C-alpha positions in Angstrom: 37.1 -5.4 -30.6 34.9 -4.2 -33.4 33.7 -0.6 -33.4 30.0 -1.6 -32.8 30.7 -4.1 -30.1 29.7 -1.5 -27.4 26.3 -1.1 -29.0 25.7 -4.9 -29.4 22.6 -6.0 -27.5 23.1 -8.3 -24.4 21.9 -11.8 -25.3 20.5 -12.3 -21.8 18.6 -9.1 -22.0 17.2 -10.0 -25.5 16.0 -13.4 -24.2 14.3 -11.8 -21.3 12.7 -9.3 -23.6 11.4 -12.0 -25.9 10.0 -13.9 -22.9 8.4 -10.8 -21.5 6.8 -10.0 -25.0 5.4 -13.6 -25.2 3.9 -13.3 -21.8 2.4 -9.9 -22.6 1.0 -11.1 -25.9 -1.1 -13.8 -24.0 -2.4 -11.1 -21.7 -5.2 -8.6 -22.5 -4.5 -4.8 -22.9 -5.6 -2.2 -20.4 -6.5 1.3 -21.5 -7.2 3.8 -18.7 -9.1 7.0 -19.3 -7.4 9.3 -16.7 -8.8 12.6 -15.4 -8.4 15.2 -12.7 -11.9 14.9 -11.2 -15.4 13.7 -11.9 -17.2 15.3 -14.8 -14.3 15.8 -17.1 -15.7 13.2 -19.6 -13.7 10.0 -18.9 -16.7 7.7 -19.1 -18.1 9.6 -22.2 -14.7 9.3 -24.0 -14.5 5.6 -23.1 -18.1 5.0 -24.4 -17.4 7.0 -27.6 -14.3 4.9 -28.3 -16.3 1.8 -27.6 -19.0 2.9 -30.2 -16.3 3.4 -32.8 -14.8 0.0 -32.1 -18.3 -1.6 -32.3 -18.8 0.0 -35.7 -15.5 -1.4 -36.9 -16.7 -4.9 -35.9 -15.0 -5.3 -32.5 -16.5 -7.9 -30.2 -17.1 -5.9 -27.0 -19.3 -5.9 -24.0 -20.2 -3.3 -21.3 -19.3 -4.8 -18.0 -20.3 -1.9 -15.7 -20.8 1.8 -16.5 -21.8 4.4 -14.0 -23.7 7.2 -15.7 -24.5 9.2 -12.5 -27.7 10.5 -14.1 -25.8 12.3 -16.9 -28.0 12.2 -20.0 -25.1 12.6 -22.5 -23.3 9.7 -21.0 -26.4 7.5 -20.9 -27.0 8.3 -24.5 -23.7 6.8 -25.5 -24.8 3.4 -24.0 -27.5 3.1 -26.6 -26.8 0.2 -28.9 -23.9 -1.2 -26.9 -24.3 -4.8 -25.6 -24.5 -4.7 -21.8 -23.7 -7.5 -19.4 -26.4 -7.9 -16.7 -25.2 -7.1 -13.2 -25.1 -9.8 -10.6 -27.5 -9.5 -7.5 -25.7 -9.9 -4.1 -27.6 -10.1 -0.8 -25.8 -7.9 1.8 -27.2 -7.4 5.2 -30.8 -7.9 4.0 -30.4 -5.6 1.0 -30.0 -6.5 -2.7 -27.0 -4.8 -4.3 -25.8 -5.2 -7.9 -22.1 -5.8 -8.9 -20.2 -6.8 -12.0 -20.7 -10.5 -12.9 -17.1 -11.7 -13.3 -18.0 -15.3 -14.0 -20.4 -14.5 -16.8 -18.0 -12.1 -18.3 -15.3 -14.9 -18.3 -17.8 -17.3 -19.8 -18.8 -15.0 -22.7 -15.1 -14.0 -23.2 -15.6 -10.9 -25.4 -12.5 -9.4 -27.0 -13.0 -6.1 -25.2 -15.0 -5.2 -22.0 -15.7 -1.8 -20.5 -15.1 -1.5 -16.7 -16.0 2.0 -15.4 -14.4 3.3 -12.0 -11.4 1.0 -11.7 -10.9 1.9 -8.0 -14.4 0.9 -7.0 -14.8 -1.4 -3.9 -17.0 -4.5 -4.5 -19.6 -5.4 -2.0 -18.8 -8.1 0.5 -19.5 -11.5 -1.1 -17.9 -10.7 -4.4 -14.9 -12.8 -5.5 -12.5 -9.9 -5.1 -12.8 -6.9 -2.8 -11.7 -4.4 -5.6 -12.8 -4.0 -9.2 -9.2 -3.6 -10.3 -8.7 -7.2 -9.1 -11.6 -8.3 -11.3 -9.9 -6.5 -14.2 -6.6 -8.3 -13.5 -8.5 -11.6 -13.9 -10.0 -10.5 -17.2 -6.6 -9.4 -18.5 -5.1 -12.7 -17.5 -7.8 -14.4 -19.5 -6.7 -12.4 -22.6 -9.6 -9.9 -22.5 -8.9 -6.3 -23.4 -10.3 -3.7 -20.9 -11.2 -0.1 -21.1 -11.5 1.7 -17.7 -11.5 5.1 -16.0 -9.7 6.5 -13.0 -9.6 9.9 -11.2 -6.3 11.3 -9.9 -7.5 11.3 -6.3 -8.0 7.5 -6.4 -4.2 6.9 -7.0 -2.8 5.5 -3.7 0.4 7.7 -3.9 -1.6 10.9 -4.4 -4.5 10.1 -2.1 -3.1 12.1 0.9 -1.9 14.9 -1.4 -5.4 15.4 -2.9 -6.9 15.1 0.6 -4.7 17.9 1.9 -5.7 20.1 -1.1 -9.4 19.5 -1.1 -10.1 18.5 2.5 -11.8 15.3 1.2 -9.9 12.0 1.4 -11.6 9.3 -0.7 -11.6 5.7 0.7 -11.5 3.9 -2.6 -7.9 3.8 -3.9 -6.0 2.1 -6.7 -2.4 0.9 -6.3 0.0 2.9 -8.5 1.4 -0.3 -9.9 -1.9 -1.1 -11.6 -1.8 2.3 -13.2 1.8 2.1 -14.2 1.3 -1.4 -15.8 -1.6 -0.2 -18.0 -0.8 -0.5 -21.7 -2.3 2.9 -22.6 -3.2 6.0 -20.5 -5.5 8.5 -22.2 -5.7 11.9 -20.4 -9.1 13.5 -20.5 -8.7 17.1 -19.6 -10.7 20.3 -19.6 -10.0 23.7 -18.0 -11.4 24.3 -14.5 -13.7 27.1 -15.7 -15.3 24.7 -18.3 -15.8 22.1 -15.6 -17.5 24.6 -13.3 -19.8 25.6 -16.2 -20.7 22.0 -16.8 -21.3 21.6 -13.0 -23.8 24.5 -13.0 -25.6 23.1 -16.1 -26.2 19.9 -14.2 -24.0 17.8 -16.5 -21.9 16.5 -13.6 -24.3 16.0 -10.7 -27.9 16.6 -9.9 -28.8 20.2 -8.9 -28.8 19.5 -5.1 -25.5 17.6 -5.2 -24.0 20.1 -7.6 -24.7 23.0 -5.2 -23.0 21.1 -2.4 -20.1 20.0 -4.6 -19.4 23.6 -5.7 -19.0 24.8 -2.1 -16.6 22.0 -1.1 -14.7 19.8 -3.6 -15.4 21.7 -6.9 -13.8 25.0 -6.0 -11.7 26.5 -8.7 -8.5 26.3 -6.8 -9.0 22.7 -6.0 -9.7 21.9 -9.7 -6.6 23.7 -10.9 -4.4 21.9 -8.4 -6.0 18.5 -9.3 -5.5 19.2 -13.0 -1.8 19.9 -12.4 -1.4 16.6 -10.5 -3.2 14.7 -13.4 -0.9 16.4 -16.0 2.2 15.7 -14.0 1.3 12.1 -13.3 0.6 11.6 -17.0 3.9 13.1 -17.9 5.7 10.8 -15.5 3.9 7.9 -17.2 4.9 9.1 -20.7 8.5 9.5 -19.6 8.5 6.0 -18.4 7.1 4.8 -21.7 9.8 6.7 -23.6 12.6 5.1 -21.5 11.1 1.6 -21.9 10.9 2.1 -25.6 14.6 3.2 -25.7 15.6 0.2 -23.8 13.5 -2.2 -25.9 14.8 -0.8 -29.2 18.4 -0.4 -27.8 18.4 3.2 -28.7 21.7 4.8 -27.7 21.4 8.5 -28.6 19.9 10.8 -26.0 16.4 12.0 -26.6 15.9 15.5 -25.3 12.3 14.9 -24.1 13.1 15.9 -20.6 15.2 18.3 -18.7 17.2 15.9 -16.5 20.6 17.1 -15.3 23.8 15.2 -14.4 26.3 16.8 -12.1 29.9 15.4 -12.3 31.7 15.3 -9.0 35.5 15.3 -9.1 38.3 15.1 -6.6 38.8 18.9 -6.4 37.4 21.2 -3.8 35.0 22.8 -6.3 32.6 19.8 -6.3 30.3 21.4 -3.8 30.0 24.4 -6.1 29.1 22.2 -9.0 26.4 20.4 -6.8 24.8 23.6 -5.6 24.9 25.1 -9.1 23.2 22.0 -10.5 20.6 22.1 -7.7 19.7 25.7 -8.4 19.4 25.0 -12.2 17.2 21.9 -11.5 14.9 24.0 -9.3 14.6 26.6 -12.0 13.8 24.0 -14.7 11.7 21.9 -12.3 13.7 18.9 -13.4 15.1 15.8 -11.7 18.9 15.6 -11.4 21.7 13.1 -10.7 25.1 13.3 -9.2 27.9 11.0 -10.5 31.4 10.3 -9.3 33.7 8.2 -11.4 36.3 6.4 -9.4 39.4 5.5 -11.4 42.3 3.5 -10.1 44.3 6.7 -9.7 41.5 8.3 -7.6 41.5 5.3 -5.3 44.9 6.3 -4.1 43.8 9.8 -3.0 44.5 10.9 0.6 41.8 10.0 3.1 40.9 13.7 3.5 40.1 14.1 -0.2 38.1 10.9 -0.3 36.2 12.1 2.7 35.5 15.4 0.9 34.1 13.6 -2.1 31.7 11.5 0.0 30.5 14.6 1.8 29.9 16.2 -1.6 27.8 13.2 -2.7 25.9 13.4 0.6 25.2 17.1 -0.1 23.8 16.2 -3.5 21.6 13.5 -2.0 20.3 16.0 0.7 19.5 18.5 -2.1 17.3 15.9 -3.9 19.7 14.2 -6.4 20.1 10.6 -7.2 23.7 9.8 -6.4 26.0 7.1 -7.8 29.6 6.0 -7.7 30.8 4.2 -10.9 34.3 2.5 -11.0 35.9 3.0 -14.4 39.3 3.8 -15.9 37.7 6.1 -18.4 35.9 9.1 -16.8 34.4 10.5 -20.0 33.2 7.2 -21.2 31.5 6.3 -17.9 29.7 9.7 -17.7 28.5 9.4 -21.2 27.3 5.8 -20.7 25.4 6.8 -17.5 23.9 9.8 -19.2 22.7 7.7 -22.1 21.3 5.0 -19.9 19.2 7.5 -17.9 18.4 9.7 -21.0 20.0 12.7 -19.5 20.5 15.5 -22.0 22.5 18.0 -19.9 25.8 17.3 -18.1 27.2 19.8 -15.7 31.0 19.8 -15.1 33.4 22.0 -13.2 36.0 24.1 -14.8 39.2 22.1 -15.2 42.5 23.2 -13.5 45.1 20.9 -15.1 48.3 22.3 -16.5 49.2 22.7 -20.1 51.4 19.6 -20.0 48.6 17.5 -18.8 46.3 18.9 -21.5 48.9 18.0 -24.1 49.2 14.5 -22.8 45.5 13.8 -22.4 42.4 15.7 -23.3 40.3 17.0 -20.4 37.2 14.8 -19.6 34.8 17.5 -20.8 36.5 17.6 -24.2 36.3 13.8 -24.5 32.6 13.9 -23.4 31.9 16.4 -26.2 33.7 14.1 -28.6 32.0 10.9 -27.5 28.5 12.4 -27.2 27.9 15.4 -29.4 24.2 15.1 -28.8 24.6 15.8 -25.1 24.7 19.5 -23.8 27.7 20.2 -21.7 27.4 23.0 -19.2 30.7 24.2 -17.5 30.4 25.8 -14.1 32.9 28.5 -13.2 35.1 28.3 -10.1 33.8 29.4 -6.7 35.3 32.7 -5.4 37.4 30.9 -2.8 39.0 28.7 -5.5 39.5 31.4 -8.2 43.2 31.5 -7.5 45.5 29.0 -9.2 45.4 25.7 -7.4 47.8 22.8 -7.2 47.4 19.8 -9.5 44.9 17.1 -8.8 45.8 15.0 -5.9 47.4 17.7 -3.8 45.6 18.4 -0.5 46.2 21.6 1.3 44.5 20.4 4.4 46.3 17.2 5.0 49.6 15.8 3.7 49.7 12.9 1.4 50.0 9.5 3.0 53.6 8.3 2.7 54.3 6.0 -0.2 54.6 2.3 0.6 58.4 2.1 -0.2 58.5 -1.7 0.3 56.4 -2.2 -2.8 58.8 -0.3 -4.9 61.8 -1.9 -3.3 60.3 -5.4 -3.9 59.5 -4.5 -7.5 63.0 -3.3 -8.2 64.5 -6.3 -6.5 62.3 -8.8 -8.4 63.1 -7.2 -11.8 66.9 -7.2 -10.9 66.6 -10.7 -9.6 65.0 -11.9 -12.9 67.9 -10.5 -14.8 70.5 -12.2 -12.5 68.5 -15.5 -12.6 68.6 -15.3 -16.5 72.5 -15.1 -16.7 73.0 -19.0 -16.5 70.3 -19.3 -19.2 72.1 -17.0 -21.7 73.8 -19.9 -23.6 70.4 -21.5 -24.1 68.2 -18.5 -24.7 68.2 -15.7 -27.2 68.1 -12.1 -25.9 64.5 -11.8 -27.1 63.4 -14.6 -24.8 65.3 -13.1 -21.9 63.5 -9.8 -22.6 60.2 -11.7 -22.5 61.1 -13.0 -19.0 61.6 -9.4 -17.9 58.2 -8.5 -19.3 56.6 -11.4 -17.5 58.0 -10.1 -14.3 56.5 -6.7 -14.9 53.0 -8.3 -15.5 53.2 -10.3 -12.4 54.3 -7.3 -10.3 51.4 -5.2 -11.8 48.9 -7.9 -10.6 50.3 -8.1 -7.1 51.7 -4.6 -6.4 49.9 -2.2 -8.7 50.8 0.3 -11.4 53.6 2.3 -9.8 55.8 -0.6 -8.8 55.2 -2.2 -12.2 56.5 1.0 -13.9 59.6 1.0 -11.8 60.1 -2.7 -12.5 59.9 -2.0 -16.2 62.7 0.7 -15.9 64.9 -1.5 -13.8 64.4 -4.4 -16.2 65.4 -2.4 -19.2 68.5 -1.0 -17.3 69.5 -4.5 -16.1 69.0 -6.0 -19.6 71.3 -3.3 -21.1 73.9 -3.7 -18.3 74.0 -7.5 -18.2 73.2 -8.9 -21.6 73.7 -6.2 -24.3 77.4 -5.9 -25.5 79.5 -4.3 -24.4 78.3 -6.2 -21.2 78.5 -4.7 -17.7 78.2 -1.2 -19.2 75.3 1.0 -20.1 77.0 1.8 -23.4 75.1 0.6 -26.5 77.2 -0.7 -29.4 74.3 -1.2 -31.8 71.6 1.3 -32.4 69.0 -1.5 -32.8 69.2 -2.1 -29.1 68.1 1.4 -28.4 64.8 0.5 -30.3 64.7 -2.7 -28.3 65.0 -0.8 -25.0 62.3 1.7 -26.0 59.9 -1.1 -27.1 60.6 -3.0 -23.9 60.0 0.1 -21.8 56.8 1.0 -23.6 55.5 -2.6 -23.6 56.3 -2.9 -19.9 54.6 0.4 -19.0 51.5 -0.3 -21.0 51.3 -3.9 -19.8 51.6 -2.8 -16.2 49.0 -0.1 -16.7 46.4 -2.4 -18.3 47.1 -5.2 -15.7 46.6 -2.7 -12.9 43.4 -1.6 -14.4 42.1 -5.2 -14.7 43.1 -5.8 -11.1 41.1 -2.8 -10.0 38.0 -3.9 -12.0 38.3 -7.4 -10.6 38.4 -6.1 -7.1 35.3 -3.9 -7.8 33.5 -6.9 -9.3 34.4 -9.0 -6.3 33.0 -6.4 -3.9 29.8 -6.3 -5.9 29.5 -10.1 -6.0 30.0 -10.2 -2.2 27.3 -7.6 -1.6 24.9 -9.5 -3.9 25.7 -12.8 -2.2 25.2 -11.3 1.3 21.7 -9.9 0.2 20.8 -13.3 -1.3 21.8 -15.3 1.8 20.0 -12.8 4.0 16.8 -12.8 2.1 16.9 -16.6 1.8 17.3 -17.0 5.6 14.5 -14.5 6.3 12.1 -16.1 3.9 11.4 -19.1 6.2 11.3 -17.4 9.6 8.1 -17.4 11.6 9.2 -15.7 14.8 10.4 -12.2 15.6 13.3 -13.6 17.6 14.6 -15.4 14.5 14.5 -12.2 12.5 16.4 -10.4 15.3 19.2 -12.9 15.3 19.4 -13.3 11.5 19.5 -9.5 10.9 22.1 -8.9 13.6 24.6 -11.5 12.4 24.1 -10.6 8.7 24.7 -6.9 9.1 27.6 -7.4 11.5 29.3 -9.6 8.8 28.5 -7.2 5.9 29.3 -3.8 7.5 31.7 -4.5 10.3 29.4 -3.0 12.8 27.6 -4.1 15.9 23.9 -4.2 15.2 20.7 -4.5 17.2 17.0 -4.2 16.5 14.7 -2.0 18.6 11.0 -3.0 18.2 7.9 -1.1 19.4 5.4 -2.2 21.9 1.6 -1.9 21.5 1.8 1.8 22.3 4.5 2.5 19.7 7.3 3.0 22.3 10.6 1.3 21.4 12.0 -1.3 23.9 15.7 -1.5 24.6 17.3 -4.8 24.0 19.4 -6.6 26.6 23.2 -6.3 26.2 25.2 -4.6 23.6 26.3 -1.0 23.5 24.4 1.7 25.4 21.7 3.0 23.1 20.0 6.4 23.2 16.4 5.4 23.2 15.4 9.1 22.6 17.3 9.2 19.3 15.9 5.8 18.3 12.4 6.9 19.1 12.8 10.0 17.0 14.0 8.0 14.0 11.0 5.6 14.5 8.4 8.4 14.8 9.7 10.5 11.9 10.8 7.5 9.7 14.2 9.1 9.1 17.6 8.0 9.9 19.5 9.7 12.8 22.8 9.6 14.5 26.3 9.4 13.0 26.6 10.2 9.4 23.3 12.1 9.3 22.1 15.6 9.9 20.1 14.7 13.0 22.3 14.4 16.1 25.4 13.5 14.1 27.5 13.5 17.4 26.1 10.2 18.4 28.4 7.3 17.6 25.5 5.0 16.7 23.5 5.1 13.5 19.8 4.6 13.8 17.9 3.4 10.7 14.1 3.0 10.7 12.7 -0.2 9.4 10.1 1.0 7.0 7.7 -1.7 5.7 4.9 -1.1 3.1 2.2 -0.5 5.8 4.1 1.1 8.7 7.5 1.5 10.4 8.3 -1.8 12.2 11.3 -0.8 14.3 14.7 0.7 14.3 18.1 -0.8 13.3 20.9 0.5 15.5 24.5 0.2 14.2 27.8 1.0 15.9 30.6 1.1 13.3 33.8 -0.6 14.4 36.3 1.1 12.2 37.9 3.5 14.8 38.9 6.8 13.3 36.9 6.1 10.1 33.8 5.4 12.1 30.7 6.0 10.1 32.6 7.0 7.0 31.1 4.2 5.0 27.6 5.6 5.6 28.5 8.5 3.2 29.1 6.1 0.3 25.9 5.9 -1.7 26.3 2.2 -2.7 27.0 1.2 1.0 24.0 3.2 2.2 21.7 1.7 -0.4 23.0 -1.7 0.5 22.3 -1.1 4.1 18.8 0.3 3.2 18.1 -2.9 1.3 19.0 -5.0 4.4 16.7 -2.8 6.5 13.8 -3.1 4.0 14.1 -6.9 3.9 14.1 -7.0 7.7 11.1 -4.7 7.9 9.1 -6.8 5.4 10.0 -9.9 7.3 8.8 -8.2 10.5 5.6 -7.1 8.8 5.0 -10.6 7.4 5.4 -12.3 10.9 3.1 -9.6 12.4 0.4 -10.3 9.9 0.9 -14.1 10.4 0.2 -13.5 14.1 -2.8 -11.3 13.2 -4.2 -13.9 10.9 -3.8 -16.6 13.5 -5.4 -14.5 16.1 -8.2 -13.6 13.8 -8.8 -17.3 12.9 -8.7 -18.2 16.6 -11.2 -15.5 17.4 -13.5 -16.5 14.5 -13.5 -20.1 15.5 -14.1 -19.1 19.2 -16.9 -16.8 18.1 -18.4 -19.5 15.9 -18.2 -22.0 18.8 -19.7 -19.5 21.2 -22.6 -18.7 18.9 -23.3 -22.3 18.3 -23.3 -23.1 22.0 -25.6 -20.0 22.6 -27.9 -21.0 19.9 -28.1 -24.6 21.0 -28.6 -23.7 24.7 -31.1 -20.9 24.1 -33.1 -23.1 21.7 -33.1 -26.0 24.2 -34.0 -23.7 27.1 -36.7 -21.8 25.2 -39.4 -24.5 25.3 -39.0 -25.4 29.1 -38.9 -21.7 29.9 -42.1 -21.1 28.1 -43.7 -24.0 30.0 -42.4 -22.5 33.3 -44.0 -19.1 32.4 -47.3 -20.7 31.7 -47.2 -22.8 34.9 -46.2 -19.7 36.9 -49.2 -17.8 35.6 -51.5 -20.9 36.2 -50.2 -21.2 39.8 -51.0 -17.6 40.6 -54.6 -18.1 39.3 -55.1 -21.5 40.8 -58.1 -22.4 43.0 -58.4 -22.4 45.9 -56.7 -19.1 46.1 -53.2 -19.1 47.4 -52.2 -17.4 50.7 -50.6 -13.9 50.3 -47.1 -15.4 51.0 -47.7 -18.2 48.4 -49.1 -15.6 45.9 -46.0 -13.4 46.3 -43.8 -16.4 45.7 -45.8 -17.3 42.5 -45.6 -13.8 41.2 -41.8 -13.7 41.8 -41.4 -17.1 40.1 -43.4 -15.7 37.1 -41.4 -12.5 36.8 -38.1 -14.4 37.0 -39.1 -16.9 34.4 -40.3 -14.1 32.2 -36.9 -12.4 32.6 -35.0 -15.6 32.0 -37.1 -16.2 28.9 -36.3 -12.7 27.6 -32.5 -13.3 28.2 -32.7 -16.6 26.3 -34.5 -14.9 23.5 -31.8 -12.3 23.3 -29.1 -15.0 23.1 -31.0 -16.7 20.4 -31.7 -13.6 18.4 -27.9 -12.5 18.7 -26.8 -15.9 17.4 -29.3 -15.7 14.5 -28.3 -12.2 13.5 -24.5 -13.0 13.5 -25.1 -16.2 11.5 -26.9 -14.2 8.8 -30.1 -16.2 9.2 -32.3 -13.2 9.7 -34.0 -11.9 6.6 -35.2 -8.3 6.7 -38.8 -7.6 5.8 -38.3 -4.2 4.4 -41.3 -2.0 3.9 -41.9 1.7 3.5 -43.5 2.7 6.8 -44.0 5.7 9.1 -41.8 5.8 12.2 -44.6 7.0 14.4 -46.3 3.6 14.3 -43.3 1.6 15.5 -42.6 4.1 18.2 -46.1 3.7 19.5 -46.0 -0.1 19.5 -42.5 0.0 21.2 -43.9 2.2 24.0 -46.9 -0.1 24.5 -44.6 -3.3 24.6 -42.3 -1.6 27.1 -45.2 -0.3 29.3 -44.5 -2.5 32.4 -40.8 -1.4 32.5 -41.8 2.3 32.1 -44.4 2.4 34.8 -42.2 4.4 37.2 -40.8 6.8 34.5 -42.2 9.8 32.6 -42.0 9.2 28.8 -42.0 12.0 26.2 -42.1 11.8 22.5 -40.7 14.6 20.3 -41.3 13.4 16.7 -41.0 16.0 13.9 -44.4 16.4 12.2 -43.0 16.0 8.7 -41.1 12.7 9.1 -40.8 10.9 5.7 -41.5 7.2 5.1 -38.6 5.0 5.8 -37.9 1.5 4.5 -37.2 -0.8 7.5 -38.3 -4.0 9.2 -40.9 -2.9 11.7 -40.5 -5.9 14.0 -36.8 -5.5 14.4 -36.8 -1.7 14.7 -39.4 -2.1 17.4 -37.1 -4.5 19.1 -34.3 -1.8 19.0 -36.6 0.8 20.5 -37.8 -1.7 23.2 -34.2 -2.5 24.2 -33.3 1.2 24.3 -36.3 2.1 26.4 -35.8 -0.9 28.8 -32.0 0.1 29.2 -33.0 3.7 30.0 -35.6 2.5 32.5 -33.2 0.0 34.0 -30.3 2.5 34.7 -32.2 5.6 35.8 -33.9 6.2 39.1 -37.8 6.1 39.4 -39.3 9.4 38.3 -36.7 10.0 35.6 -37.9 11.3 32.2 -37.2 9.3 29.1 -37.5 11.2 25.8 -37.9 9.6 22.3 -37.2 12.1 19.5 -36.7 11.8 15.7 -35.8 14.1 12.9 -34.2 14.2 9.5 -30.4 14.9 9.3 -29.0 14.9 5.8 -29.7 11.6 4.1 -30.7 9.8 7.3 -33.6 9.7 9.8 -32.1 10.1 13.2 -33.8 8.6 16.3 -32.7 9.5 19.8 -33.6 7.8 23.1 -32.4 10.0 26.0 -32.8 10.2 29.7 -32.0 12.6 32.6 -30.4 9.9 34.8 -26.7 9.5 35.9 -25.5 9.0 32.3 -22.9 6.6 30.9 -19.6 5.8 32.5 -17.0 8.2 30.9 -15.0 6.5 28.1 -17.4 3.6 27.7 -19.6 5.1 24.9 -18.3 2.5 22.4 -17.7 -0.4 24.7 -21.3 -0.8 25.8 -22.3 -2.0 22.3 -20.0 -5.0 22.6 -21.5 -8.4 23.4 -21.8 -9.2 27.1 -20.8 -5.7 28.1 -22.9 -3.8 30.6 -23.1 -0.1 31.4 -21.9 -0.9 35.0 -19.4 -3.6 35.5 -20.6 -4.5 39.0 -24.3 -4.1 39.3 -27.2 -6.0 40.9 -29.4 -5.2 37.9 -30.5 -8.1 35.8 -29.1 -8.6 32.4 -26.2 -10.2 30.5 -25.1 -7.2 28.3 -26.7 -8.2 24.9 -29.4 -5.6 24.4 -27.3 -2.9 22.8 -25.2 -5.4 20.8 -28.5 -6.6 19.3 -29.5 -3.1 18.6 -26.2 -2.4 16.7 -26.5 -5.6 14.7 -30.1 -4.8 13.7 -29.4 -1.1 12.8 -26.2 -2.0 10.8 -28.2 -4.6 8.9 -30.4 -1.8 7.8 -27.4 0.2 6.5 -27.6 2.6 9.5 -25.4 3.5 12.5 -25.9 3.6 16.2 -23.7 5.4 18.8 -23.8 6.8 22.3 -23.3 10.5 22.7 -20.3 11.5 24.8 -20.9 11.8 28.5 -21.9 15.3 29.7 -22.3 15.7 33.5 -25.9 16.4 34.5 -27.5 15.6 31.1 -28.0 11.8 31.4 -27.4 9.3 28.6 -28.5 9.5 24.9 -28.4 6.7 22.4 -28.8 7.7 18.7 -29.5 5.5 15.7 -29.9 6.5 12.1 -31.6 4.9 9.1 -31.0 5.8 5.5 -33.9 7.7 3.9 -34.0 6.6 0.3 -36.7 7.6 -2.1 -40.2 6.2 -1.3 -42.4 5.0 -4.1 -44.9 7.5 -5.5 -48.5 6.9 -4.3 -51.0 5.6 -6.9 -52.8 8.3 -8.8 -56.7 8.5 -8.7 -58.4 8.6 -12.1 -60.8 11.5 -11.6 -63.0 10.8 -14.5 -63.8 7.4 -13.1 -64.2 8.5 -9.5 -67.8 8.6 -8.0 -69.1 10.1 -4.8 -69.6 7.3 -2.3 -72.9 8.6 -0.9 -74.7 9.8 -4.1 -73.0 7.6 -6.7 -72.6 10.6 -9.0 -69.4 11.5 -10.6 -67.2 13.8 -8.7 
């Protein structure tokens, strides 16, 4: 092997890198201006960069920029080409969004897209602006955009806990991480507060409210730290990606990552705890590594158990743990440190004897020789281990397992048998060829039996060769000194060959185990990819895990209330432990810190959206039950199985949800079509019946009193039926989107008065009060539809309250909304049905002789929400009746026209005023 072979790039990795670069070259570049909060200057910096690029001749276009009334930001837009926004009708209102199709048609080299986490209005091609940006990037268009730290999905709850405000518009972290450039726009908290007071962030009224809530100094300092840390993480990832791309081997000390080396001695826990304390002081991430050599594989079970517990301790303390099989401890540690760009390696103080140090340099010394650019920190011995200890491999707690004598006996017999079998061949073969047969036997024994038996076979082979073939024969005496050299060479070659062969055997076994794990994962994922039922996932997961981990497995799935349901058969499970693991999304049972006395291991199935169940495993390895859970690779392997099962369960769940939603949509569409058709066909005959009933009551000659009562009853019932049909038709029209709002700036008093007049017959037996604030502003609404809302609310109040009750209509300004309340002093709403009464075909009283089909409040909700408002019923309070409240957004009414005083004349005199 050449000296530089270890640094030669992998051809497959180079091919993958070239393909990734070709794919990236055809894609646009995304630059994100990242800040801690609004007002730090992200949009300003983006526009300033755009102006410079435009001056350099760059073909660019402003797709969407939100200035929020900031004059400095708006001034940066002057002279920049702006793409007109696209008008979208939404619930009777005209909203403006980014025109993706026009941007793709014009295909500029660069486009500006402010507020990357923005949610597009319904009716747009994509629900999120970052999805529009993805399409632009795929078309080869470069994009400049902005993001605040609170909009990152992974930090959304953290920011909400700090500020008390949790934003609804979020951006997946993957979009942020895939950006080609991230530019941090940062200013101190005091400077941002000063800008807020000067009105450079929000308008004065908004700025005052913001300074009392979100824009407190403590909040801004915490958000700034989050933004700086997230940017630092991004830069660290960029550094690592560059090192991999350029095949840079030396460690760059850009971070403070630590690597703790775990050995077979009892001082491993001391090394782990010391590294954890140092990592906490440096605020750095850290790793724990155990290099398993062929010799360490033959350690007693108690020592191997201690090593696994030490790695588990490191994992509990926040480390990334790994077990690397290698015959060279120092080389494996250095390779791991270089791969993870770790600049500091923590090792324990060695305890080997002087003879061992003369034969082989300690691992720490070899690390220093192999990697002079890595800092080595040696941790002293813990107080309990300060006394001299026995050599590595001794275990004070448990005796060594007895050697397998039969392997050594077989090796010695095979070597001696080879010598005896070669005696008849002596006339035909030289002594050198007979020696080669002896070496061949040593190699074969090393492959089958290991290093120790091969070493014994080498010694026996040399002795047999001397005794049987070297003159004087059948004696260990040597007549020629050359044979002494031959014996030495044979012994050395036999020992070295056996050592190397045993090492290769060990590496082949490790590779076989890895291949088996990869094959098991591949087969498991392939089987799960096509399942459409939960029962199939249950059976596939159970059989796959039982094969891979030699454990009985079962899945516990929750019901609609989130309670786990026990499966039939199998081992007795503790549902309480399983429910705890499900509720806390943490493993429990054997091998964990939560109820470790349980013989069963409970692992939550955590999917991207929520926990989908619990995987319960009962290891079947007797006295070693659960020991494999401590091995990091095995635990990661099991976690991967659980993640695949959880994703499959979530996929099946959303398939069921999508099918149910599709069925509900089709049912709703069919019902609306039937209602519209029936109500439309019934409307004309009902109108005729109403007219005929009125004519019958007024017919001549006059009807008898009994006949007149019948005619009036017929008239009232036909009028009621006509109103019901009108409700059905209106509901179908509203839900189908056929209703166009005639929005005008109007006073609320007028529509309240017209609603009271229209509902007069139903309110005859009730007292009506109005409590309208004297300074109500103008509101933009459809007078006909809002009158319909008020009429429905008044008729409901009259219908469900006894005669003589008082109905009150009140209105006032609350924040940015005009709030209207229709209340009564009747029996009130049934408890717990405050929300259900707004559903279609739902009535306040399930069993009632009152007329109606339960559409009035549903129509009210549809109309109010079409205006951008809300409607709800206040919670039931005994003795206070019912109250329905709806709100309409205020907006800014247009200014009244000004009167030109110089042209105005007095109406009576004709003289100028």
